[in-house]
C-alpha positions in Angstrom: -8.4 -11.6 -8.7 -9.4 -10.1 -5.5 -11.8 -7.4 -6.6 -11.8 -4.3 -4.3 -14.6 -1.4 -3.8 -14.6 2.0 -2.5 -16.9 1.5 0.4 -17.3 5.2 1.9 -15.8 8.5 0.4 -15.1 12.0 2.2 -14.0 15.0 1.8 -12.3 17.4 4.4 -13.8 20.6 5.4 -12.5 22.9 2.0 -12.6 20.3 -0.2 -9.2 19.9 -0.9 -8.2 16.4 0.1 -10.5 13.4 -0.6 -10.5 10.3 2.0 -11.1 6.8 0.4 -11.9 3.5 2.1 -10.8 0.8 0.3 -13.2 -2.2 0.8 -10.7 -5.2 1.5 -7.9 -3.0 2.1 -6.7 0.2 3.4 -8.0 3.8 3.6 -6.1 5.9 1.5 -6.2 10.1 1.7 -5.0 12.5 -1.8 -4.4 15.6 -2.5 -6.9 17.3 -4.8 -5.5 20.4 -5.2 -1.9 19.8 -5.1 -0.6 21.9 -8.4 2.9 19.8 -7.9 0.6 16.4 -8.2 1.3 15.2 -11.6 0.2 11.7 -12.9 3.2 8.9 -11.9 4.0 6.3 -13.3 5.9 4.2 -10.4 6.2 0.7 -13.6 9.1 2.4 -14.8 12.2 2.9 -13.5 13.3 5.4 -16.6 11.7 8.3 -15.1 14.5 8.3 -12.4 17.5 8.2 -14.2 19.4 9.8 -17.5 22.2 8.6 -20.1 24.2 10.5 -17.7 23.7 8.1 -14.9 24.3 5.0 -16.3 27.8 5.1 -15.6 29.6 2.5 -13.2 28.9 3.8 -9.2 30.8 1.2 -7.5 34.3 -0.2 -8.8 34.4 -3.8 -8.4 36.0 -5.6 -6.1 35.9 -8.7 -4.4 32.7 -10.6 -5.6 30.2 -10.7 -3.0 28.0 -13.8 -2.1 25.9 -12.2 0.3 22.4 -13.7 0.2 21.8 -9.9 0.8 22.8 -6.5 -0.7 25.0 -4.4 1.4 25.8 -1.1 1.4 29.7 -0.5 0.7 31.7 1.7 3.6 31.8 4.5 1.4 28.1 4.8 0.4 27.6 4.7 4.5 30.2 7.3 5.0 28.8 9.7 2.0 25.1 9.5 3.2 25.5 10.1 6.5 27.6 13.4 5.9 25.2 14.7 3.4 22.2 13.0 4.6 22.8 14.0 8.9 20.0 12.9 11.1 18.9 15.1 13.9 19.2 13.6 17.1 15.3 12.8 17.7 15.1 11.5 13.6 18.1 9.1 14.6 16.6 7.4 18.1 14.1 7.0 15.9 15.6 5.3 13.2 17.6 3.3 16.3 14.3 2.3 17.8 12.8 1.5 14.1 16.0 -0.8 13.2 16.0 -2.6 17.0 12.4 -3.7 15.9 13.3 -4.9 12.4 15.8 -6.6 13.9 13.3 -8.2 16.2 10.6 -8.7 13.3 8.4 -6.4 15.2 7.5 -4.5 11.9 4.0 -3.1 13.0 6.4 -1.3 15.6 9.1 -1.0 13.2 6.9 1.3 10.5 5.8 3.2 13.1 9.1 5.0 14.2 10.2 5.4 10.4 7.0 7.2 9.9 8.1 9.5 12.8 11.8 9.7 11.7 10.6 10.4 8.0 8.7 13.8 9.7 11.8 15.0 11.0 14.1 14.4 7.9 11.6 14.6 5.1 15.1 14.4 2.6 16.9 11.3 3.8 17.1 8.3 1.6 18.1 5.9 4.3 14.8 6.2 6.1 13.0 5.4 3.3 14.9 2.9 2.0 14.9 1.0 5.2 10.8 1.3 5.1 10.6 -0.2 2.3 12.5 -2.8 3.4 10.2 -3.3 6.7 7.0 -3.1 4.2 8.6 -5.6 1.9 9.1 -7.6 5.1 5.7 -7.0 6.7 3.5 -7.6 3.4 0.2 -6.3 4.1 -2.3 -5.5 1.4 -0.7 -2.4 -0.6 2.8 -2.9 1.4 4.8 -4.0 -1.3 3.8 -0.7 -4.0 4.6 1.3 -1.3 7.5 0.0 -0.8 8.3 0.7 -4.2 7.2 4.5 -3.7 9.9 4.5 -0.7 12.6 3.3 -3.0 11.1 6.2 -5.6 11.7 8.6 -3.0 15.3 7.2 -2.0 16.6 7.4 -5.2 14.9 10.6 -6.3 17.4 12.2 -3.4 20.8 9.8 -3.6 20.2 7.8 -7.1 23.3 5.9 -6.2 21.9 4.5 -3.1 22.3 1.0 -3.5 19.9 -0.8 -1.4 17.1 1.1 -2.6 17.8 0.5 -6.3 17.6 -3.6 -5.5 14.3 -3.4 -3.9 12.8 -1.4 -6.3 13.5 -4.6 -8.9 12.1 -6.6 -6.7 8.9 -4.7 -5.9 8.3 -4.4 -9.7 8.6 -8.0 -9.9 6.5 -8.5 -6.7 4.2 -6.2 -8.2 4.2 -8.7 -11.4 5.7 -5.9 -13.9 8.3 -8.4 -15.0 9.4 -7.0 -18.0 10.1 -3.6 -16.1 11.7 -5.3 -13.1 14.4 -7.0 -15.9 15.2 -3.8 -17.4 15.6 -2.0 -13.7 17.8 -4.9 -12.5 19.7 -4.8 -15.8 20.2 -1.5 -14.9 21.4 -2.0 -11.8 23.8 -4.4 -12.4 25.6 -2.5 -15.1 25.7 0.6 -12.5 27.1 -1.8 -9.2 28.9 -4.7 -11.6 30.4 -5.6 -8.5 26.7 -6.9 -6.6 25.2 -7.9 -10.0 27.4 -11.1 -8.5 26.0 -11.2 -5.4 23.6 -14.3 -4.5 20.5 -12.3 -3.9 20.9 -10.6 -7.4 21.0 -13.5 -9.1 18.1 -15.2 -6.9 16.0 -12.0 -8.3 17.3 -12.9 -12.3 16.3 -16.5 -12.0 13.0 -15.4 -10.4 11.7 -12.9 -13.3 12.7 -14.8 -16.4 10.5 -17.6 -14.8 7.9 -15.1 -14.3 8.3 -13.7 -18.0 8.7 -17.3 -19.1 5.3 -18.1 -17.1 3.8 -15.4 -18.9 4.6 -16.4 -22.6 3.6 -19.7 -21.8 0.0 -18.7 -20.8 0.0 -16.3 -23.9 0.0 -13.2 -22.5 2.5 -10.5 -24.2 4.8 -8.1 -22.1 2.8 -5.2 -23.1 -0.9 -6.9 -21.4 1.2 -7.2 -18.3 -0.6 -4.7 -16.3 -3.7 -6.4 -16.7 -2.8 -9.4 -15.1 -2.0 -7.9 -12.0 -4.1 -9.5 -8.3 -6.3 -6.1 -8.0 -9.0 -5.2 -10.7 -9.7 -1.4 -10.8 -12.8 0.1 -12.9 -15.2 2.9 -12.6 -18.6 1.5 -12.9 -20.5 4.3 -14.3 -17.1 5.6 -17.1 -16.8 1.9 -17.7 -20.4 1.3 -18.7 -21.0 4.4 -20.5 -17.6 3.4 -23.1 -18.4 -0.1 -23.6 -22.0 1.4 -24.3 -20.4 3.7 -27.2 -18.4 0.8 -28.5 -21.4 -1.5 -28.7 -23.5 0.8 -30.2 -20.4 1.5 -32.8 -20.7 -2.3 -33.5 -22.0 -3.2 -37.5 -24.8 -5.5 -37.7 -23.6 -8.9 -39.0 -25.7 -11.3 -40.9 -25.4 -15.1 -40.9 -22.4 -15.2 -43.7 -20.8 -12.5 -41.6 -20.6 -14.5 -37.9 -16.9 -15.4 -38.8 -16.3 -12.0 -38.1 -17.1 -11.9 -34.8 -13.5 -13.0 -33.3 -12.2 -10.2 -34.9 -14.1 -7.5 -33.8 -14.0 -9.0 -29.8 -10.0 -8.1 -30.7 -11.1 -4.7 -31.6 -13.0 -4.1 -28.7 -10.4 -5.3 -26.5 -7.7 -3.4 -28.1 -10.0 -0.3 -27.6 -11.0 -1.2 -24.2 -6.9 -1.3 -23.6 -6.5 2.1 -24.9 -8.8 3.4 -23.3 -7.2 2.0 -19.9 -4.0 3.0 -20.6 -5.6 6.8 -21.5 -7.4 6.9 -17.7 -3.7 5.3 -16.3 -1.6 8.1 -18.0 -4.0 10.4 -16.4 -3.8 8.9 -12.5 -2.5 10.7 -9.5 -1.5 8.4 -6.5 -2.4 8.7 -3.4 -0.5 11.2 -0.8 -1.0 9.2 2.6 -2.4 5.2 3.6 -3.6 4.7 6.7 -4.1 1.0 8.2 -4.5 -1.4 10.8 -9.0 -1.7 10.6 -10.5 -4.5 9.2 -13.3 -3.4 6.5 -14.8 -6.2 4.4 -18.5 -7.0 6.1 -20.6 -4.6 5.4 -21.1 -2.3 1.8 -20.7 1.1 3.9 -17.8 1.9 6.0 -17.3 5.1 6.7 -14.3 7.2 7.4 -13.6 10.8 8.3 -11.4 13.8 8.6 -11.6 14.6 12.7 -10.5 18.1 12.5 -6.9 18.9 10.5 -4.9 16.2 12.6 -7.0 13.4 12.8 -8.3 10.4 10.3 -11.0 8.0 11.7 -12.7 4.5 10.8 -15.0 2.2 11.3 -14.3 -1.9 11.9 -15.6 -5.2 11.1 -13.6 -6.0 14.7 -16.1 -3.5 16.5 -13.9 -1.0 17.0 -13.2 2.9 15.6 -9.5 3.6 14.6 -7.6 7.2 15.0 -4.8 7.5 13.0 -2.6 10.7 13.2 -3.0 11.9 9.9 0.6 13.4 9.0 2.5 10.3 10.5 -0.5 7.6 9.9 0.3 6.0 12.9 -2.5 4.8 15.4 -3.7 7.1 18.0 -5.9 5.4 19.5 -8.9 2.4 19.1 -11.5 2.3 20.6 -14.3 0.0 20.7 -17.8 1.0 19.2 -19.8 -1.9 19.2 -20.1 -5.4 20.3 -20.0 -6.4 16.5 -19.1 -3.8 14.0 -18.7 0.1 13.4 -19.9 1.3 10.2 -20.6 4.9 11.0 -18.1 7.6 12.5 -19.1 10.8 11.9 -17.5 14.2 13.4 -18.9 16.9 15.2 -19.2 19.9 12.5 -18.2 22.7 15.3 -17.7 20.5 18.7 -14.9 18.1 20.2 -17.8 14.9 19.0 -17.9 11.7 17.2 -20.7 9.9 16.3 -20.4 6.3 16.0 -22.9 3.3 15.4 -22.6 -0.1 14.1 -24.7 -3.1 14.5 -25.8 -2.5 18.3 -29.0 -0.5 18.6 -26.9 2.2 20.4 -25.6 5.5 19.1 -22.2 6.8 20.7 -20.9 9.9 21.2 -17.0 10.3 22.3 -15.1 13.3 23.6 -12.4 14.0 25.2 -13.7 15.4 27.8 -15.4 12.9 29.2 -16.8 12.8 32.8 -15.3 9.5 34.6 -18.7 8.8 36.9 -20.8 8.9 33.9 -19.1 6.8 30.9 -17.3 3.9 30.1 -14.9 4.8 28.1 -12.0 3.2 30.2 -13.3 -0.2 29.6 -13.9 0.6 25.8 -10.2 1.1 25.0 -8.6 -1.4 23.1 -5.0 -1.9 24.9 -3.3 -4.3 22.9 -3.8 -2.5 19.4 -1.4 -4.8 17.6 -3.0 -7.6 18.4 -6.6 -6.1 17.0 -4.1 -5.2 14.1 -3.0 -8.3 13.2 -5.9 -10.2 13.3 -8.0 -7.4 11.0 -5.3 -8.2 8.3 -5.9 -12.2 8.5 -9.6 -12.0 8.6 -9.3 -9.1 5.7 -7.5 -11.9 3.3 -9.8 -14.9 4.8 -12.3 -16.8 2.7 -15.6 -15.5 3.5 -16.5 -18.5 5.7 -13.4 -18.7 7.6 -14.1 -15.2 8.5 -17.0 -16.0 9.6 -15.9 -18.1 12.1 -13.1 -15.8 13.3 -15.6 -13.6 14.0 -16.9 -15.6 16.7 -13.2 -16.8 17.8 -12.8 -12.9 18.4 -16.3 -12.3 20.0 -15.1 -15.2 22.6 -11.3 -13.8 23.8 -9.4 -12.8 20.4 -8.1 -9.7 21.1 -6.9 -10.9 24.9 -4.9 -13.4 23.7 -1.7 -12.7 24.2 0.6 -12.4 21.2 -2.1 -12.9 18.8 -2.3 -12.3 14.7 1.0 -12.6 12.5 3.4 -10.1 11.1 3.5 -11.5 7.6 -0.3 -11.7 6.3 -0.4 -13.9 3.2 -3.6 -13.3 0.6 -6.0 -16.0 0.0 -5.3 -17.8 -3.3 -7.6 -16.4 -5.9 
């Protein structure tokens, strides 16, 4: 199990947004004052549909044996008419599609991010970005892909590909029972495509996962506790466990046999606490990827004005993201080892950074070229830096030390470094 911890929290200037830097993972932005933000339960597809949606959306025609789930010609025509993109958004979508075909998923996601800002109600863009996130498969990508599938289906309940990808995401997140129900619903709505090879393969994968869970003695209701990531709030968890402990009846020697039943009862109480917390949870608004955050206990992330986000990284750089699109704007070399501190000036256009080196560096867009080596500190090959950071975040601690030594030599300057798909280390 991969345990995650938050290394830094910061509020924006008016206290309406919270930025959380998650050690071993990515950077997340939460909107604290959005009245429309209510607890969202992405682990069930049922919030998207009602009984009126349980109809055969597409007439059965020739059975499909394709490895993928294609759109029908009629659906493509209807979507183009209903969700017509502006010329600029359409151009970005075409660039994203081309990058996807070249398996350049990092670049494709950047283009989709820009296009979605211009067309926030386009199910096609959300569905395409979901497919790209699933292919890239960084930490948190599958969950973000699931969110995109939900978005696409909120705008168009007949979006076939998003419905199928939703079932796949649920299965990849180890919510196998929900994945099974979602896929069964898909097969009833799209009976022709229930016969496709992709659908049949997913059915087999889900059944295999459910059978494996039963063999391990896990009930379907407990599946959510078996995910790869464990979330705890130390102060709340300790106080709740303490309350439970204080309510324990005193046991004498003759009552030792009741230990197991008492333990089971405590487990049940803790599970109820978990589900209560989950029911009140509000999901993040944006996610920022690319930096590496595993080496130090505190790694700052901050708002830079109203339009940008910045955070330090274990590769000696600090990253600046566009707050709205979540795309990387600039990567600058701030330290020879690690950048831990990134602080904006309260009212002037300066950023202060520090790390392992003995220097504190001040950054400003209005620099004097004769007095600075800023140009030498611009990381030009951002893609390689980002991919290498993802590899490091999923490496064994000893591997991480080796990778750091390698990178300090010449890693970032190597052509085509890194990997598009990053496999998490086994727990």
